[in-house]
RODO-2510 file (C-alpha; in nm, 4 decimals, decimal comma):
residues 108
     n   res          X          Y          Z
     1     x    -0,0293    -0,0357     0,0188
     2     x     0,1254     0,3374    -0,0784
     3     x     0,1987     0,6349     0,1307
     4     x    -0,1038     0,7898    -0,0771
     5     x    -0,3246     0,5694    -0,0280
     6     x    -0,3018     0,4547     0,3350
     7     x    -0,2961     0,8756     0,4040
     8     x    -0,5947     0,8596     0,2020
     9     x    -0,7798     0,5316     0,4246
    10     x    -0,6791     0,7446     0,7242
    11     x    -0,8320     1,0613     0,6802
    12     x    -1,2148     0,8841     0,5104
    13     x    -1,0883     0,6827     0,8167
    14     x    -1,4673     0,6507     1,0104
    15     x    -1,5495     0,8427     1,3012
    16     x    -1,6142     0,6396     1,6387
    17     x    -2,0325     0,7876     1,8004
    18     x    -1,9022     0,5496     2,1314
    19     x    -1,5220     0,7710     2,2344
    20     x    -1,6950     1,0823     2,0488
    21     x    -2,0083     1,0754     2,2103
    22     x    -1,8166     0,9876     2,5514
    23     x    -1,5511     1,2457     2,4986
    24     x    -1,7861     1,5326     2,4250
    25     x    -2,0344     1,4537     2,7286
    26     x    -1,6773     1,4262     2,9729
    27     x    -1,6225     1,7525     2,8582
    28     x    -2,0458     1,8783     2,9027
    29     x    -2,0726     1,7341     3,2334
    30     x    -1,6970     1,9189     3,3561
    31     x    -1,8294     2,2522     3,1993
    32     x    -2,1500     2,3356     3,3893
    33     x    -1,9864     2,1569     3,7292
    34     x    -1,6707     2,3302     3,6630
    35     x    -1,9201     2,6522     3,6191
    36     x    -2,1378     2,6260     3,8791
    37     x    -1,8740     2,5388     4,1580
    38     x    -1,6645     2,8937     4,0420
    39     x    -1,9846     3,0543     4,0832
    40     x    -2,0283     2,9464     4,4440
    41     x    -1,6847     2,9658     4,5743
    42     x    -1,5625     3,3033     4,3659
    43     x    -1,9490     3,4324     4,4749
    44     x    -1,9311     3,6086     4,0975
    45     x    -2,2600     3,7855     4,1315
    46     x    -2,2704     3,9579     3,8429
    47     x    -2,2742     3,5620     3,6752
    48     x    -2,5042     3,4352     3,8925
    49     x    -2,8050     3,4980     3,6937
    50     x    -2,6639     3,3901     3,3711
    51     x    -2,5659     3,0595     3,4985
    52     x    -2,9640     3,0398     3,6638
    53     x    -3,0588     3,0343     3,3174
    54     x    -2,9583     2,6444     3,3132
    55     x    -3,2404     2,6224     3,5155
    56     x    -3,4083     2,6451     3,2757
    57     x    -3,3292     2,3515     3,0167
    58     x    -3,1859     2,0940     3,3455
    59     x    -3,4355     1,9764     3,5870
    60     x    -3,3890     1,9844     3,8791
    61     x    -3,0578     2,2275     3,8481
    62     x    -2,9857     2,5226     4,0652
    63     x    -2,6189     2,7047     4,1091
    64     x    -2,5618     2,5287     4,4174
    65     x    -2,3168     2,1864     4,5244
    66     x    -2,5742     1,9997     4,4851
    67     x    -2,6897     2,1372     4,1582
    68     x    -2,3363     2,0908     4,0136
    69     x    -2,3986     1,7064     4,0435
    70     x    -2,7172     1,7707     3,8714
    71     x    -2,5649     2,0288     3,6256
    72     x    -2,3187     1,7576     3,5528
    73     x    -2,5411     1,4733     3,4687
    74     x    -2,7043     1,7110     3,2431
    75     x    -2,4020     1,8024     3,0381
    76     x    -2,2682     1,4319     3,0164
    77     x    -2,5847     1,3449     2,8287
    78     x    -2,5849     1,6991     2,6375
    79     x    -2,2905     1,6121     2,5512
    80     x    -2,2961     1,3199     2,4251
    81     x    -2,6113     1,3172     2,1869
    82     x    -2,3836     1,6431     2,0931
    83     x    -2,1480     1,4207     2,0933
    84     x    -2,3056     1,0722     1,9251
    85     x    -2,5255     1,2842     1,7098
    86     x    -2,1669     1,4626     1,5078
    87     x    -2,0231     1,0875     1,4557
    88     x    -2,2961     0,9344     1,3243
    89     x    -2,3918     1,2534     1,1000
    90     x    -2,0102     1,3260     0,9675
    91     x    -1,9450     0,8632     0,9241
    92     x    -2,3575     0,8508     0,6794
    93     x    -2,2284     1,1949     0,4505
    94     x    -1,8407     1,1138     0,4566
    95     x    -2,0211     0,7542     0,3033
    96     x    -2,2974     0,9191     0,0917
    97     x    -1,9544     1,1210    -0,0538
    98     x    -1,7751     0,7764    -0,0794
    99     x    -2,0130     0,5998    -0,2031
   100     x    -2,0591     0,8772    -0,4539
   101     x    -1,7014     0,9341    -0,5510
   102     x    -1,7016     0,5501    -0,6668
   103     x    -2,0424     0,5470    -0,8795
   104     x    -1,9085     0,8210    -1,0887
   105     x    -1,5381     0,7010    -1,1587
   106     x    -1,7112     0,3416    -1,1876
   107     x    -1,9300     0,5508    -1,4892
   108     x    -1,6678     0,7242    -1,6505
***
């Protein structure tokens, strides 16, 4: 296999949906949890109302210590869904693209 073929195989490789979902979920969980903890520890009253808007989307979430755990759970679920969907759509569009390229090549 030539170097060019290896590069093309790596460029068009499938993305693991579960791996990207878990990675994005962990980032989402850490982000929500750390933002809540920073507001609680530093007492950033200017940021508190902005972070409290998550209460509209995450049932049970509040800007509190308990809320940081609840928010981390929701952050993981939302991040996982976003990562999994992104990988799924990328793989789908890449498969359709490669199929169309192969079809065009076989017609000419």
